[in-house]
DORO-411047 format. One record per residue (C-alpha): x, y, z. Coordinates in nm, 3 decimals. Example, Ala and Ser with C-alpha at 12.3 -4.5 7.8 and 13.67 -1.06 7.14 Angstrom:
BEGIN
(atom (1.230 -0.450 0.780))
(atom (1.367 -0.106 0.714))
***
This chain:
BEGIN
(atom (-3.310 -1.316 8.167))
(atom (-3.505 -1.086 7.932))
(atom (-3.180 -0.942 7.791))
(atom (-3.056 -1.289 7.702))
(atom (-3.379 -1.372 7.516))
(atom (-3.352 -1.052 7.304))
(atom (-2.987 -1.129 7.220))
(atom (-3.083 -1.482 7.123))
(atom (-3.357 -1.355 6.886))
(atom (-3.115 -1.108 6.722))
(atom (-2.863 -1.385 6.661))
(atom (-3.125 -1.609 6.507))
(atom (-3.212 -1.346 6.247))
(atom (-2.862 -1.389 6.093))
(atom (-2.671 -1.108 5.914))
(atom (-2.812 -0.756 5.904))
(atom (-2.838 -0.576 5.568))
(atom (-2.532 -0.363 5.647))
(atom (-2.326 -0.671 5.736))
(atom (-2.436 -0.842 5.414))
(atom (-2.344 -0.539 5.202))
(atom (-2.006 -0.516 5.374))
(atom (-1.939 -0.885 5.303))
(atom (-2.036 -0.840 4.940))
(atom (-1.806 -0.537 4.908))
(atom (-1.513 -0.731 5.053))
(atom (-1.586 -1.026 4.823))
(atom (-1.599 -0.796 4.519))
(atom (-1.267 -0.641 4.621))
(atom (-1.104 -0.982 4.658))
(atom (-1.237 -1.094 4.318))
(atom (-1.105 -0.774 4.158))
(atom (-0.762 -0.827 4.310))
(atom (-0.759 -1.190 4.196))
(atom (-0.854 -1.095 3.839))
(atom (-0.581 -0.828 3.834))
(atom (-0.322 -1.080 3.952))
(atom (-0.437 -1.334 3.690))
(atom (-0.419 -1.068 3.417))
(atom (-0.068 -0.964 3.521))
(atom (0.044 -1.326 3.540))
(atom (-0.095 -1.392 3.192))
(atom (0.080 -1.082 3.052))
(atom (0.409 -1.187 3.212))
(atom (0.368 -1.538 3.074))
(atom (0.304 -1.402 2.723))
(atom (0.604 -1.172 2.745))
(atom (0.829 -1.459 2.853))
(atom (0.692 -1.690 2.582))
(atom (0.752 -1.416 2.325))
(atom (1.111 -1.375 2.443))
(atom (1.167 -1.751 2.404))
(atom (1.028 -1.740 2.051))
(atom (1.255 -1.451 1.956))
(atom (1.551 -1.640 2.100))
(atom (1.454 -1.949 1.899))
(atom (1.421 -1.743 1.581))
(atom (1.765 -1.591 1.639))
(atom (1.916 -1.934 1.704))
(atom (1.771 -2.081 1.384))
(atom (1.882 -1.776 1.190))
(atom (2.239 -1.817 1.314))
(atom (2.240 -2.176 1.187))
(atom (2.079 -2.065 0.862))
(atom (2.338 -1.792 0.809))
(atom (2.624 -2.035 0.872))
(atom (2.491 -2.328 0.672))
(atom (2.313 -2.159 0.380))
(atom (2.460 -1.810 0.348))
(atom (2.826 -1.886 0.426))
(atom (2.823 -1.653 0.724))
(atom (2.656 -1.360 0.548))
(atom (2.340 -1.215 0.702))
(atom (2.034 -1.146 0.481))
(atom (2.025 -0.817 0.292))
(atom (1.644 -0.794 0.297))
(atom (1.458 -0.559 0.532))
(atom (1.186 -0.604 0.789))
(atom (0.977 -0.919 0.774))
(atom (1.164 -1.042 0.466))
(atom (1.490 -1.031 0.663))
(atom (1.339 -1.291 0.896))
(atom (1.138 -1.480 0.635))
(atom (1.432 -1.560 0.409))
(atom (1.446 -1.875 0.624))
(atom (1.090 -1.958 0.517))
(atom (1.166 -1.880 0.153))
(atom (1.456 -2.126 0.160))
(atom (1.241 -2.385 0.337))
(atom (1.462 -2.369 0.648))
(atom (1.160 -2.310 0.873))
(atom (0.830 -2.478 0.786))
(atom (0.525 -2.654 0.924))
(atom (0.430 -2.588 1.286))
(atom (0.758 -2.401 1.340))
(atom (0.606 -2.113 1.144))
(atom (0.396 -2.041 1.454))
(atom (0.712 -1.894 1.608))
(atom (0.644 -1.579 1.407))
(atom (0.315 -1.509 1.591))
(atom (0.363 -1.350 1.934))
(atom (0.151 -1.523 2.203))
(atom (0.063 -1.181 2.343))
(atom (-0.138 -1.099 2.029))
(atom (-0.415 -1.248 1.817))
(atom (-0.178 -1.266 1.520))
(atom (-0.189 -1.578 1.307))
(atom (0.048 -1.683 1.029))
(atom (-0.261 -1.786 0.829))
(atom (-0.450 -1.541 0.608))
(atom (-0.785 -1.678 0.727))
(atom (-0.892 -1.941 0.978))
(atom (-0.946 -2.201 0.708))
(atom (-0.601 -2.162 0.554))
(atom (-0.299 -2.375 0.648))
(atom (-0.041 -2.250 0.897))
(atom (0.200 -2.006 0.734))
(atom (-0.025 -1.926 0.437))
(atom (0.023 -1.555 0.497))
(atom (0.402 -1.565 0.492))
(atom (0.490 -1.855 0.262))
(atom (0.447 -1.677 -0.072))
(atom (0.756 -1.459 -0.107))
(atom (0.585 -1.236 -0.365))
(atom (0.272 -1.184 -0.156))
(atom (0.373 -1.168 0.210))
(atom (0.117 -1.025 0.451))
(atom (0.313 -0.831 0.720))
(atom (0.015 -0.860 0.956))
(atom (0.064 -1.239 0.964))
(atom (0.391 -1.194 1.156))
(atom (0.425 -1.028 1.497))
(atom (0.787 -0.928 1.469))
(atom (0.992 -0.658 1.301))
(atom (1.317 -0.760 1.136))
(atom (1.652 -0.598 1.072))
(atom (1.681 -0.349 0.786))
(atom (1.955 -0.548 0.616))
(atom (1.951 -0.314 0.316))
(atom (2.084 -0.023 0.520))
(atom (2.242 -0.186 0.823))
(atom (2.471 -0.481 0.772))
(atom (2.571 -0.702 1.062))
(atom (2.932 -0.733 1.168))
(atom (3.041 -1.081 1.274))
(atom (3.252 -0.942 1.558))
(atom (2.955 -0.750 1.706))
(atom (2.677 -1.007 1.716))
(atom (2.610 -0.933 2.084))
(atom (2.541 -0.569 1.994))
(atom (2.333 -0.611 1.677))
(atom (1.954 -0.630 1.726))
(atom (1.792 -0.839 1.452))
(atom (1.423 -0.861 1.557))
(atom (1.168 -0.724 1.802))
(atom (0.797 -0.701 1.874))
(atom (0.653 -0.495 1.591))
(atom (0.384 -0.321 1.805))
(atom (0.183 -0.277 1.486))
(atom (-0.125 -0.430 1.322))
(atom (-0.335 -0.331 1.022))
(atom (-0.185 0.014 0.995))
(atom (-0.225 0.100 1.360))
(atom (0.002 0.093 1.663))
(atom (-0.066 -0.155 1.940))
(atom (0.160 -0.306 2.206))
(atom (0.231 -0.676 2.156))
(atom (0.208 -0.723 2.532))
(atom (0.153 -0.447 2.781))
(atom (0.407 -0.169 2.794))
(atom (0.709 -0.391 2.727))
(atom (0.882 -0.446 2.392))
(atom (1.107 -0.750 2.356))
(atom (1.400 -0.762 2.115))
(atom (1.674 -1.011 2.034))
(atom (2.040 -0.970 1.940))
(atom (2.215 -1.164 1.667))
(atom (2.389 -1.385 1.925))
(atom (2.049 -1.486 2.068))
(atom (2.033 -1.294 2.395))
(atom (1.715 -1.105 2.479))
(atom (1.658 -0.744 2.573))
(atom (1.344 -0.547 2.653))
(atom (1.236 -0.186 2.697))
(atom (0.949 -0.031 2.893))
(atom (0.727 0.217 2.711))
(atom (0.739 0.434 3.023))
(atom (1.110 0.495 2.955))
(atom (1.011 0.722 2.666))
(atom (0.695 0.871 2.815))
(atom (0.806 1.228 2.741))
(atom (0.898 1.146 2.381))
(atom (0.576 0.969 2.282))
(atom (0.227 1.114 2.225))
(atom (0.014 1.131 2.538))
(atom (-0.146 0.798 2.634))
(atom (0.049 0.607 2.367))
(atom (0.129 0.269 2.520))
(atom (0.358 0.134 2.247))
(atom (0.703 0.217 2.112))
(atom (0.738 0.257 1.735))
(atom (0.991 0.036 1.558))
(atom (1.212 0.165 1.277))
(atom (1.408 0.482 1.202))
(atom (1.160 0.700 1.395))
(atom (1.186 0.492 1.713))
(atom (1.311 0.673 2.024))
(atom (1.502 0.357 2.119))
(atom (1.843 0.311 1.955))
(atom (1.811 -0.068 1.956))
(atom (1.495 -0.050 1.743))
(atom (1.607 0.210 1.488))
(atom (1.778 -0.046 1.263))
(atom (1.462 -0.257 1.229))
(atom (1.164 -0.233 0.995))
(atom (0.804 -0.346 1.044))
(atom (0.730 -0.448 0.685))
***
């Protein structure tokens, strides 16, 4: 009888300190795992949204090349290769947002109070940091009509204000002239990049052949 009364009193006291600490540790672990999953899901969503934007840009550029340039691709390099469509008023308004990758804080406006596209609308004063993508170097590398599925025309630039940064995680998206998307993991070139560098350079110094014919600015 006495044993039962002691057990009853212990139960009434509730959790011991050790049990409470253990529960808190498990809860913290679960929260950490949940936050990691949310972060990964957000990164994947941004990467996919970026790929869709690049595909849209390529699709509009194909129509632009056919309707305005009689089948000839722009001879400009880098951002101007892509922004010839803006110069000719082929892309305007809210569609200019397509040039800002959702995985970055980039904005096509120079400042928050400016209208959308203010940083890329003046052909003589384009701010490369107002666009998230690198464009083809049309000056050096022309595009053959019979090889559109092999010619990369744009990619994540992985660059901002003179410094390297990945647009989203360790993955760089790029798009071919026919509109299909490719991507490359930074880890693929781990031995060819400086230690702890989490982004792949774009341009002639890139370790990736698909990105060598592009330019950031």
